[in-house]
N, C-alpha and C positions, 0 to 999 in steps of 0.2 A: 646866769650861772648858778647852779645849785650850790648848797653849802659844802657838799662833799667835794665838788670841783674846786671851790675856793680853797679848801684845806689842802687839796692835792697840789694846787698852784701856789701854795704858801701865802695866800691872801687871808689875813686874820678875819675870823667870823665873830659875830655877836649873837648870842642866843639867850633865851630865858627858860626857866623851869617852873612848871605849875603842878599843883597837887589837886586831884579830884576831891572836893570837900566831902566829909562824912556827914556833917550836919546840914539839913536843908537850908537853914538861914544863911549859910556861908556861900551858897551858890551865887547870891546876888553880888557879893564882893568880888568873886571870881569873874563873873560876867562883866562887871564894871571895869575890871582890869583888862579883860580881853578886848573890850571895846576900844581901848587905847592902842592896841597892837599895830593896826595899819600905819598910824603916824610915827610910831617908834621904829617900825621897819626892821625887825630882827631878821637874821638870816634863817633862823629856825627856832622853834620852841619845842621843849620836851615835856612830857606828862608822866608823872610818876605812877608807880604801881604799889598799892598798899601792902604792908607786911602780910605775908601769907596769901597774897592775891586778893585781899579784902576789897579792893576797888577795881577788880578786873573789868566788869562790864562798864563801869563809869569811865575807866581809862579808854576803852575802845570807842565808846560813844563820844567822848570829849575830843579825842584826836580826830575823829572823822568830821566832827562839826567844825573844829578850828580850821582844818585844811580845806574843807569844801566851802565854808561860808566866809572865812577871813582871808583865804588864799595865802596862808603862811605855811611853809613847809613844817610838818609836825612829826615829831619822833617820839613814839610811845616807849616806855620802859616795859620790859618783859622779864619776869624773874622765874627761877626754878622752883621757888618755895611752894610746896603743896601740890604741884601739878605733875600728872603723869605725862608721858610722851603724847598720848592721844589727846589729852586736854590742851597741851601746848600746840599741837597740830591744829586743833579747832580754832584757837585764838589766832594763830598765824594766818589761817585761811580767812578769818574775818578781817584782819588787818590788810591782807593782800587785796581782798575784794573791795575794801574801802579806799584803795589807791595809795596806801601808805608805802613808802619806798625805803624807809630807814628805821631800824629798831635799836634801842639800847638793850643789849642782852646782859643780864645781871644775875648773880646768884640770889640776891635778896636777903632781907633780914628775917629772923624768926617772928612769928606773930607776937603781938604784945603779951607780955607775961611769961613768954618762953625765953630762956637764956641760951639755948643751944639750937643750932640749925639741924633740922632732920629732913633729909631729902625724901620725896615720895619713893616708895619701893620700885616704881616703874618710871622714875624721873631722873633728875641729874643732881649731882652734889656740887658741881662747880660751873661757873659761868663759861669756862673754856669748853666744857662738854656741850652746853646749850648752844654756844656759837657754832661748834662743829655740826651739831644736829640741824640748825637752821641752814647752814651753808650747804648741807647735803641734799636738801629738798626744796629750797625756796630761793628767791632771787632778791632778797633784801640786802641793802647795805647795812653793815652792823657796827655799832659803837659798843664800847665797854667802859669799865670804870678803872680808876687807879687811885692810890692813896699816897700822896707825897710824904705824909708822916707815918706811913706803914699801916696796913690794915690791922685792926686790933687783934685779930686771930693769927696773924703771920708771925713766924718765929724770928724773922729778921727782915730788914729792908731788902737785902739781896734776894731772899727767897720770894718776897712779894713781887719784885721786878721780874723774876723768872716766870711767875704766873702771868704777868702782863705780856711777856714775850710769847708765852704759850697761847694766850688769847689772840695775839696778833697772828701767830702762825696758823691758828685755826680759822682765821678769816675776818677778824675785826679790822675795820678800816680807819678807826680813830678811837681815842679814849678821852673821857672827861673825868676830871678829878673830884674827889671829895673836897669840901670847902677847907680853906686854910687862910691864914692871915699873915704869914711871914714869907715873903718872896724868896728869901735865901733857902728855905726848905725846898721850894719848888726847883730852884736852879740846881741844887745838889742832886735832887731826884732825876731831873732831866739829863744831867751829865752821866750819872750812873746808868740810867736806862739806855742812853745812846751807846755806852761802852758794852752793854749787854746785848746789843743788837736790836733794840726797839727803834723802829723807824717810822711808825705811824704818828700822825699829828697828835700832840698832847694838848687838849683844850683845858683851860683852868676853870674850875668851878668856884665862884666867889659869892659871899653873902654880904650885902650892905647891912650892917647892924642897925636896927631901928629902935632897940630898947635895951636897957641895962639887964633886963630879965633874961634876954637871950644868952648872956654871958655868965649867968648865975650857975652855981654848982649843979643844979638840976635842970638848967635851961637847955634850949635846943642845940646850941653850939657844943656844949659839953657832951650831950647825948650822941652827937655825931662823931665824937672822939677827936675833935680838933683841938689843938693847943691854942691857948689864948695868950698872946704875948703881952707883956706889961705895957708896952707902948699903946696897945689897943685899949686896955683897961683905963689907962690914964686919959686917952683921947675921949672915951665915952664919959668918964667920971668928972672931967674938968669942965667948969662953966655952968651955964644955966641949964637946969634939968630939962627944960622945955626944948633945948636945942640938941638933944641926944640924936634925933633922927638926922639932922644936918651934919653933925660931927661924924656919925657913922657913914653917911654918904661921902663926906670929904675923905675919910680914911679909904673907902673903897675906890674912889676916883684916883687917889695917889697910888694905891696898890695896882690898879689896872693900868695906869699910865706907865708905870715902871715896867710892868710885865710886857706891855705892847712895844715899848722901846727896846726891849731885850728879846724880841723875836718869838713871843708866845704865839701858838697856832690859832688860838681863839679864846674869847671870854664868854663864860656861861654864868649868868646871874641867877642865883636862887631867889625868886621873887616873894615867896611866902604868900602868893596870890594877891599881892598888893602892888599898885603901880607907882606910887609916889617916889620911893627911893629908886626904883628901877629907871623911871623916866629921868630923874635928876642925874643919875650916873651916866645914862646914855647921852643926854644932852651935853653934859660936861665933856665927855670923851670925844664927841663929835666936834665940839668947839676947840679941842686940842689937836684936831686933825686926824683922829682915828675914825674908822668906819664911815667914810664919806658916802653920802647917798648918791644913787646913780644920776639923779637929775640936779645935783649940786653944781 
């Protein structure tokens, strides 16, 4: 059963996200993590797309290799940023020829140093338009994104949910969230989205925090626009500094367990290309009865 079929059948999915490294030395870390994939047995993995399409070819090459060599269903990100319709068509053809069946269609972030999104004159300004374009000429299943805490550029949460509904109406089959740490925020968003007519599965994107630096004012979490609840700060800051990784893992396990007990469509872990935290969270969730393996 494919992960799309699982989502449609309301069977929770487990997935991981990877980033094509920019520095050559970081590829060894990524390949070491990928070597662990078969035994962790996710339903799928996704591969991000650098700001401004900066890792376009690396993304195409990496998803092709993961799917063909590791036999794990792989979902590349594709963004509007910097691309004309013809360029997007070329990328879609490459992915189609590589046997990729699902794409995460996103607007994308501006290139580093830019503060404002500027669409290509012959491209798209919104993910909903990209989704409609792909649907009109290709046979991919499509995922999209959503923001439980509201997209930073949205005027309101209600308006943000309207855009999610538009992406659904244009052809998105599921949506994956930006990372968050307070489940109450997600439950509120899910209820409001359902009232607005959003029916596609809402997968949650979660990050097991592995260092205090990730929560710093200029750290990765803050740059993503996610709120950091005090209970997470206390969790990470309390105890032996060497135990930060395990405390972050424990927080993520409790967050995932609660979400899964409350009917979440799937859990998508942001790996930061490292396997330790991802493997610990996966093993713990399986021991709690979530995501049973086929041969269990």
